[in-house]
Structures are given as C-alpha cells and as structure tokens.
TIMI-2910 file (N, C-alpha, C, CB; in pm, 1 decimal, decimal comma, always signed):
<rs>
+----------+----------+----------+----------+----------+----------+----------+----------+----------+----------+----------+----------+------+
!      n_x !      n_y !      n_z !     ca_x !     ca_y !     ca_z !      c_x !      c_y !      c_z !     cb_x !     cb_y !     cb_z ! resn !
+----------+----------+----------+----------+----------+----------+----------+----------+----------+----------+----------+----------+------+
!  +7068,1 ! +13746,0 ! +13462,9 !  +7099,4 ! +13653,5 ! +13341,0 !  +7093,4 ! +13723,6 ! +13194,2 !  +6991,3 ! +13532,0 ! +13341,5 !  Met !
!  +7199,5 ! +13707,5 ! +13111,3 !  +7190,6 ! +13698,9 ! +13039,4 !  +7151,2 ! +13661,4 ! +12934,3 !  +7217,4 ! +13703,3 ! +13055,4 !  Thr !
!  +7067,0 ! +13729,8 ! +12761,5 !  +6974,5 ! +13628,6 ! +12684,3 !  +7128,9 ! +13558,5 ! +12688,7 !  +6872,6 ! +13676,2 ! +12509,1 !  Asp !
!  +7244,1 ! +13524,0 ! +12634,9 !  +7310,3 ! +13389,7 ! +12623,9 !  +7339,6 ! +13309,1 ! +12732,1 !  +7421,9 ! +13400,5 ! +12567,3 !  Ser !
!  +7313,2 ! +13377,1 ! +12854,2 !  +7320,2 ! +13251,5 ! +12957,6 !  +7196,8 ! +13161,2 ! +13013,2 !  +7377,3 ! +13305,6 ! +13080,2 !  Glu !
!  +7070,3 ! +13277,3 ! +12962,2 !  +6964,8 ! +13199,2 ! +12903,2 !  +6930,2 ! +13070,6 ! +12810,1 !  +6925,5 ! +13269,5 ! +12856,9 !  Leu !
!  +7027,5 ! +13129,0 ! +12724,8 !  +7024,5 ! +12982,3 ! +12615,4 !  +7027,2 ! +12936,0 ! +12599,7 !  +7037,4 ! +12925,9 ! +12558,6 !  Val !
!  +7208,3 ! +12884,8 ! +12718,3 !  +7252,8 ! +12751,9 ! +12730,2 !  +7160,7 ! +12725,9 ! +12822,1 !  +7397,3 ! +12720,7 ! +12765,2 !  Ser !
!  +7090,8 ! +12772,2 ! +12909,3 !  +7040,5 ! +12711,6 ! +13081,9 !  +6919,4 ! +12632,1 ! +12991,8 !  +6965,8 ! +12868,4 ! +13248,1 !  Lys !
!  +6868,5 ! +12668,0 ! +12860,3 !  +6725,1 ! +12682,6 ! +12774,9 !  +6759,3 ! +12503,0 ! +12741,7 !  +6717,4 ! +12832,7 ! +12597,1 !  Lys !
!  +6918,7 ! +12545,8 ! +12656,1 !  +6966,4 ! +12431,3 ! +12586,7 !  +6940,4 ! +12293,9 ! +12721,3 !  +7153,1 ! +12467,4 ! +12530,0 !  Lys !
!  +7026,6 ! +12347,0 ! +12773,4 !  +7061,3 ! +12242,9 ! +12902,8 !  +6961,1 ! +12130,2 ! +12911,6 !  +7055,4 ! +12322,1 ! +13055,2 !  Asp !
!  +6850,9 ! +12248,4 ! +12970,6 !  +6756,2 ! +12178,1 ! +12974,5 !  +6625,6 ! +12137,0 ! +12876,9 !  +6732,0 ! +12217,2 ! +13060,3 !  Ala !
!  +6652,0 ! +12157,3 ! +12759,6 !  +6579,2 ! +12045,8 ! +12662,8 !  +6643,9 ! +11921,6 ! +12662,9 !  +6573,0 ! +12085,9 ! +12513,0 !  Arg !
!  +6749,1 ! +11921,1 ! +12672,2 !  +6872,8 ! +11799,3 ! +12716,1 !  +6830,9 ! +11723,1 ! +12761,5 !  +6978,5 ! +11814,8 ! +12801,3 !  Gln !
!  +6838,9 ! +11806,3 ! +12862,4 !  +6765,8 ! +11731,2 ! +13041,1 !  +6658,3 ! +11632,7 ! +12984,7 !  +6655,1 ! +11877,7 ! +13178,1 !  Glu !
!  +6552,4 ! +11702,0 ! +12962,3 !  +6411,6 ! +11617,0 ! +12895,6 !  +6397,0 ! +11560,1 ! +12785,7 !  +6307,2 ! +11684,0 ! +12877,6 !  Tyr !
!  +6521,4 ! +11598,5 ! +12698,1 !  +6519,4 ! +11476,9 ! +12593,0 !  +6555,6 ! +11331,2 ! +12654,0 !  +6631,1 ! +11508,0 ! +12472,9 !  Phe !
!  +6665,9 ! +11300,6 ! +12771,2 !  +6704,1 ! +11241,8 ! +12843,9 !  +6605,1 ! +11168,5 ! +12942,8 !  +6782,2 ! +11311,8 ! +12882,0 !  Asn !
!  +6576,6 ! +11227,1 ! +13025,9 !  +6440,3 ! +11188,2 ! +13091,4 !  +6333,1 ! +11106,2 ! +12985,9 !  +6365,8 ! +11335,0 ! +13144,7 !  Leu !
!  +6317,2 ! +11145,1 ! +12876,1 !  +6224,6 ! +11101,4 ! +12786,3 !  +6267,9 ! +10957,1 ! +12766,5 !  +6219,0 ! +11187,9 ! +12657,1 !  Arg !
!  +6422,5 ! +10932,2 ! +12760,7 !  +6466,4 ! +10863,1 ! +12668,3 !  +6456,7 ! +10730,1 ! +12815,2 !  +6627,3 ! +10928,1 ! +12574,4 !  Leu !
!  +6414,4 ! +10808,4 ! +12941,5 !  +6494,7 ! +10685,2 ! +13062,1 !  +6325,6 ! +10679,7 ! +13106,4 !  +6659,7 ! +10757,7 ! +13230,6 !  Gln !
!  +6209,0 ! +10727,9 ! +13011,2 !  +6043,7 ! +10781,3 ! +13040,3 !  +6081,8 ! +10571,9 ! +12967,0 !  +5916,4 ! +10989,1 ! +12906,6 !  Gln !
!  +6088,5 ! +10615,7 ! +12821,6 !  +6066,2 ! +10517,7 ! +12760,5 !  +6121,4 ! +10368,1 ! +12745,6 !  +6068,4 ! +10564,4 ! +12683,0 !  Gln !
!  +6225,8 ! +10414,9 ! +12855,6 !  +6297,9 ! +10192,0 ! +12859,1 !  +6282,9 ! +10202,0 ! +13010,1 !  +6543,4 ! +10123,8 ! +12794,7 !  Thr !
!  +6223,8 ! +10265,9 ! +13090,0 !  +6099,1 ! +10196,3 ! +13218,9 !  +6287,0 ! +10285,5 ! +13347,9 !  +6046,0 !  +9873,6 ! +13211,1 !  Gly !
!  +6366,0 ! +10330,2 ! +13305,0 !  +6423,4 ! +10382,4 ! +13458,3 !  +6476,4 ! +10488,3 ! +13487,0 !  +6513,3 ! +10317,0 ! +13510,5 !  Ala !
!  +6328,5 ! +10544,3 ! +13421,2 !  +6281,2 ! +10710,7 ! +13498,9 !  +6263,7 ! +10626,0 ! +13666,9 !  +6062,4 ! +10812,6 ! +13411,9 !  Leu !
!  +6339,1 ! +10729,1 ! +13717,9 !  +6293,1 ! +10765,2 ! +13972,6 !  +6248,0 ! +10802,6 ! +13969,7 !  +6347,6 ! +10833,3 ! +14119,5 !  Glu !
!  +6262,9 ! +10907,1 ! +13929,5 !  +6093,7 ! +10985,5 ! +13953,5 !  +6031,3 ! +11121,0 ! +13838,3 !  +6102,9 ! +11079,1 ! +14134,4 !  Arg !
!  +5907,5 ! +11092,7 ! +13784,7 !  +5822,4 ! +11079,3 ! +13711,8 !  +5791,0 ! +11244,1 ! +13653,2 !  +5716,4 ! +10998,4 ! +13786,3 !  Pro !
!  +5756,9 ! +11312,3 ! +13716,5 !  +5716,7 ! +11444,5 ! +13781,6 !  +5833,9 ! +11526,7 ! +13778,9 !  +5663,9 ! +11431,4 ! +13929,7 !  Ser !
!  +5992,9 ! +11501,0 ! +13787,3 !  +6088,4 ! +11553,3 ! +13676,1 !  +5996,7 ! +11620,2 ! +13572,6 !  +6180,5 ! +11429,8 ! +13603,7 !  Arg !
!  +6024,3 ! +11552,1 ! +13475,5 !  +5964,5 ! +11612,8 ! +13363,9 !  +5912,6 ! +11710,0 ! +13281,8 !  +5924,5 ! +11589,6 ! +13360,5 !  Leu !
!  +5787,1 ! +11701,1 ! +13491,8 !  +5664,9 ! +11818,7 ! +13448,4 !  +5752,8 ! +11941,6 ! +13468,9 !  +5502,9 ! +11826,7 ! +13560,3 !  Asn !
!  +5861,8 ! +11928,1 ! +13583,9 !  +5985,8 ! +12051,3 ! +13611,6 !  +6070,6 ! +12114,1 ! +13483,4 !  +6112,6 ! +11981,1 ! +13712,0 !  Glu !
!  +6043,8 ! +11985,3 ! +13423,8 !  +6160,7 ! +12052,3 ! +13323,3 !  +6148,4 ! +12086,1 ! +13224,9 !  +6252,3 ! +11997,9 ! +13291,6 !  Ile !
!  +5966,8 ! +12090,8 ! +13155,2 !  +5934,1 ! +12097,2 ! +13071,4 !  +5871,2 ! +12298,1 ! +13118,3 !  +5849,7 ! +11952,6 ! +13034,3 !  Arg !
!  +5813,9 ! +12298,5 ! +13277,7 !  +5797,8 ! +12440,3 ! +13265,5 !  +5937,1 ! +12505,7 ! +13307,4 !  +5674,0 ! +12491,4 ! +13357,0 !  Lys !
!  +6002,2 ! +12442,2 ! +13330,4 !  +6148,6 ! +12511,3 ! +13367,9 !  +6186,6 ! +12543,5 ! +13198,7 !  +6286,4 ! +12380,5 ! +13468,6 !  Asp !
!  +6139,9 ! +12477,5 ! +13083,7 !  +6154,6 ! +12554,1 ! +12917,5 !  +6070,7 ! +12653,3 ! +12936,5 !  +6103,7 ! +12464,4 ! +12766,9 !  Val !
!  +5935,6 ! +12640,1 ! +12935,8 !  +5861,2 ! +12667,8 ! +12926,8 !  +5935,1 ! +12887,4 ! +13018,9 !  +5752,7 ! +12528,7 ! +12979,0 !  Ala !
!  +5951,5 ! +12889,9 ! +13077,3 !  +5993,0 ! +13023,0 ! +13148,6 !  +6090,7 ! +13062,5 ! +13081,4 !  +6032,2 ! +13020,5 ! +13291,6 !  Lys !
!  +6182,5 ! +12931,6 ! +13065,7 !  +6320,7 ! +13007,5 ! +13001,7 !  +6272,3 ! +13060,2 ! +12863,0 !  +6467,1 ! +12892,4 ! +12976,6 !  Leu !
!  +6160,2 ! +13007,3 ! +12804,1 !  +6141,8 ! +13081,0 ! +12680,6 !  +6070,5 ! +13204,1 ! +12660,2 !  +6089,9 ! +13007,3 ! +12604,0 !  Glu !
!  +5955,6 ! +13200,7 ! +12781,7 !  +5899,0 ! +13299,9 ! +12813,4 !  +5975,8 ! +13448,3 ! +12806,3 !  +5856,8 ! +13264,2 ! +12928,6 !  Thr !
!  +6047,3 ! +13395,0 ! +12915,2 !  +6161,9 ! +13561,5 ! +12964,4 !  +6215,0 ! +13600,3 ! +12862,8 !  +6308,0 ! +13552,0 ! +13073,0 !  Val !
!  +6298,2 ! +13527,3 ! +12732,5 !  +6403,1 ! +13492,3 ! +12603,8 !  +6278,0 ! +13582,5 ! +12528,1 !  +6447,1 ! +13283,4 ! +12542,0 !  Leu !
!  +6156,7 ! +13559,2 ! +12516,7 !  +6033,9 ! +13627,0 ! +12417,6 !  +6035,2 ! +13744,4 ! +12420,0 !  +5894,8 ! +13601,1 ! +12444,3 !  Ser !
!  +6009,6 ! +13749,7 ! +12585,7 !  +5952,1 ! +13886,9 ! +12679,5 !  +6109,5 ! +13994,1 ! +12591,9 !  +5962,9 ! +13850,1 ! +12942,0 !  Glu !
!  +6208,7 ! +13952,2 ! +12611,1 !  +6303,0 ! +14065,6 ! +12601,4 !  +6362,8 ! +14115,3 ! +12498,5 !  +6389,4 ! +14050,0 ! +12663,9 !  Arg !
!  +6332,9 ! +13922,5 ! +12399,2 !  +6333,2 ! +14015,5 ! +12245,1 !  +6243,1 ! +14085,8 ! +12165,5 !  +6362,0 ! +13949,2 ! +12151,7 !  Arg !
!  +6082,9 ! +14100,7 ! +12289,8 !  +6018,9 ! +14192,1 ! +12230,4 !  +6038,1 ! +14334,3 ! +12277,0 !  +5898,1 ! +14156,4 ! +12234,6 !  Leu !
!  +6100,5 ! +14305,4 ! +12401,7 !  +6145,9 ! +14470,6 ! +12436,6 !  +5950,2 ! +14496,6 ! +12587,5 !  +6137,6 ! +14630,1 ! +12179,5 !  Asn !
!  +5923,5 ! +14353,3 ! +12589,8 !  +5825,8 ! +14415,7 ! +12688,5 !  +5881,6 ! +14394,2 ! +12810,0 !  +5683,6 ! +14361,6 ! +12687,0 !  Leu !
!  +5820,3 ! +14444,9 ! +12910,4 !  +5840,3 ! +14462,0 ! +13095,7 !  +5672,1 ! +14456,3 ! +13129,0 !  +5933,1 ! +14660,1 ! +13166,9 !  Thr !
!  +5759,8 ! +14347,4 ! +13225,9 !  +5641,9 ! +14284,8 ! +13239,9 !  +5608,3 ! +14291,8 ! +13414,7 !  +5657,6 ! +14128,2 ! +13170,5 !  Val !
!  +5530,9 ! +14396,0 ! +13475,5 !  +5536,7 ! +14401,0 ! +13669,7 !  +5435,6 ! +14274,2 ! +13666,5 !  +5451,3 ! +14586,6 ! +13783,1 !  Lys !
!  +5552,5 ! +14273,7 ! +13803,9 !  +5441,1 ! +14229,8 ! +13924,3 !  +5303,9 ! +14187,8 ! +13948,1 !  +5428,7 ! +14308,3 ! +13987,7 !  Ser !
!  +5293,9 ! +14120,6 ! +13981,7 !  +5100,6 ! +14094,6 ! +14045,2 !  +5139,6 ! +14159,8 ! +14215,9 !  +5019,7 ! +13838,0 ! +14056,4 !  Arg !
!  +5265,4 ! +14130,8 ! +14233,0 !  +5265,7 ! +14174,0 ! +14380,2 !  +5270,0 ! +14321,3 ! +14402,2 !  +5384,5 ! +14115,3 ! +14452,8 !  Val !
!  +5333,7 ! +14408,4 ! +14299,3 !  +5398,2 ! +14494,5 ! +14281,8 !  +5255,6 ! +14580,9 ! +14312,2 !  +5487,9 ! +14493,5 ! +14151,6 !  Ala !
!  +5200,6 ! +14514,1 ! +14185,7 !  +5046,7 ! +14583,2 ! +14166,6 !  +4960,7 ! +14662,7 ! +14322,4 !  +4934,3 ! +14430,3 ! +14108,3 !  Lys !
!  +4942,9 ! +14469,6 ! +14346,4 !  +4851,9 ! +14445,9 ! +14484,0 !  +4855,8 ! +14553,0 ! +14574,2 !  +4896,4 ! +14323,7 ! +14569,6 !  Lys !
!  +4962,3 ! +14579,3 ! +14572,8 !  +5015,6 ! +14694,3 ! +14722,4 !  +5042,6 ! +14832,1 ! +14716,7 !  +5155,1 ! +14659,8 ! +14785,7 !  Ser !
!  +4959,2 ! +14838,6 ! +14547,1 !  +4929,2 ! +14985,0 ! +14561,7 !  +4830,9 ! +15058,4 ! +14509,6 !  +5016,0 ! +15045,9 ! +14527,1 !  Thr !
!  +4775,1 ! +14897,5 ! +14479,0 !  +4610,8 ! +14917,1 ! +14525,4 !  +4587,5 ! +14908,6 ! +14661,5 !  +4512,1 ! +14808,8 ! +14467,5 !  Thr !
!  +4607,5 ! +14832,8 ! +14812,6 !  +4611,2 ! +14826,0 ! +14861,5 !  +4636,0 ! +14976,9 ! +14965,3 !  +4647,2 ! +14735,7 ! +14829,0 !  Asp !
!  +4655,7 ! +15055,9 ! +14884,2 !  +4753,8 ! +15222,8 ! +14974,3 !  +4652,7 ! +15294,6 ! +14892,7 !  +4981,3 ! +15285,2 ! +14930,1 !  Thr !
!  +4603,8 ! +15264,2 ! +14760,7 !  +4523,4 ! +15339,5 ! +14733,7 !  +4362,2 ! +15371,2 ! +14823,5 !  +4520,5 ! +15297,8 ! +14613,8 !  Lys !
!  +4379,7 ! +15249,0 ! +14868,0 !  +4228,0 ! +15252,0 ! +14968,1 !  +4189,9 ! +15288,4 ! +15062,9 !  +4182,0 ! +15172,4 ! +15005,2 !  Lys !
!  +4369,8 ! +15327,8 ! +15104,9 !  +4364,6 ! +15355,6 ! +15293,4 !  +4347,3 ! +15493,9 ! +15256,2 !  +4529,0 ! +15316,8 ! +15422,0 !  Lys !
+----------+----------+----------+----------+----------+----------+----------+----------+----------+----------+----------+----------+------+
</rs>
C-alpha cells in the first residue's frame, strides 16, 4: 500500500474507533472486542507509517529463524 492509502485507512480506523466509543458510552455497542481490534489496527498502521518515515527496514522473524535453522545443519 502507498503512504496515502495507509493514512486514509488510519483516518477511517480512527473514525470507526471514535464511533464505537460513542456506542459504548450510550450502551449500544454489540461487540466490545471490536474496540481492541480497531485500536490495534491503528497502532499497526502508525507503526508502518513511522517505519517508512524513518526509512527503516524490518526483517521478519520467520526469515531469521529459517536462516539460523539451515546454518545449524
């Protein structure tokens, strides 16, 4: 995804989180677990945007693990 798509998705997620919080306060929230899901999604999006802004590259743990396993053999 491009940076603009990520920013747009983050904005939408924050708006949904706000709406869910309002529903929670009025007692109309059907799935309280959705609040945590949205909050974590926003955090993930902010992390990716921050990494891109700082030009960081993150290697996956799966790739590290598979390379260390082959070295042991």
